[in-house]
Each structure stands twice: as C-alpha cells, then as structure tokens.
N, C-alpha and C positions, 0 to 999 in steps of 0.2 A: 501493499501500501502508501502514498505519495504521497508525501505534501507539501506545499509552497511556506514549511516553516524550517527552521533549525533551534537549535538551542544551546550558547558561549554559557561556556562558563565565565564570569567576570568578578570571582575569586573573593568574593563580598558581597555585605545585604544586596540582593534583586533590588528591594525597593530603591534607596540608595543612592541606587551604580546609575536607576532610571529615570530616579528624579532629579541627580545633578546632572547629567550625562542631556535633558530635556533644556533644563536652567540651562544651561554654558551650546548647546549643540543646536539649541532649536528641532530633535532629532524623537519620539515619542518612542518607548522600546515596552515589549511589555515584561511584568517581573516573572521572573518561572515562582518564584511562594503565592501569583496564584497556579495554579495546578501542583500543590501541595509545601511541606516539610524540606521535602524528599532536594527539590527544584531553588529552597532560600536562594544562592550562590548564580547563581542559570536568570537570563535573561533572552525572552523566543521570539528573533525573526526574521521574516516574511521578505525577503528574495522574491510577490511578486509583484518585482516591476524592472525598466528597463537596467539596461546594465551600465550608464549614465548616473542613473541613481543613485544604484548597486557602490558604482565606485566612486558620487559621490557620497556614504553610508561609511567608506572605509576609512577617505581622508580621513574626514571629520573620525571618526570609532580614534584617526592616529593621531592624534589634534591633542583628541582628549583623551587618552591615554600618553599622553606625553611624551 
C-alpha cells in the first residue's frame, strides 16, 4: 500500500519542532504525536506536490537545522 506521506525523526518533541518551524520558515508540518506516543519525536510530511516545492522545503529545512 502506498501513500504520499513520510515520517521524519526530528530527535525532539514534534509539537515544539512543528511550532518553531512554522514560525521561522512558514511551513506547516504534522506532529507525529498526533499519531500516538510512539511518534512523539517524528513529524509527518506530504510529498504530494511539485519537485520545485519539495526543493524549496528542503532548502528551508536545511536553513532551519542550521
């Protein structure tokens, strides 16, 4: 079964990560904690978009992670 979502381990609280990423990079992510305690350090991403937008996201993620 396939889907257009992936999970990424961010190594910290997913709620905090998503809030900070939204404030600094203006991109909304889904905290993994919404899917249960086992995913509290993960975020869910959708890649159902153009390659250009995915590239822009990766640039913002790289900047955010510094």
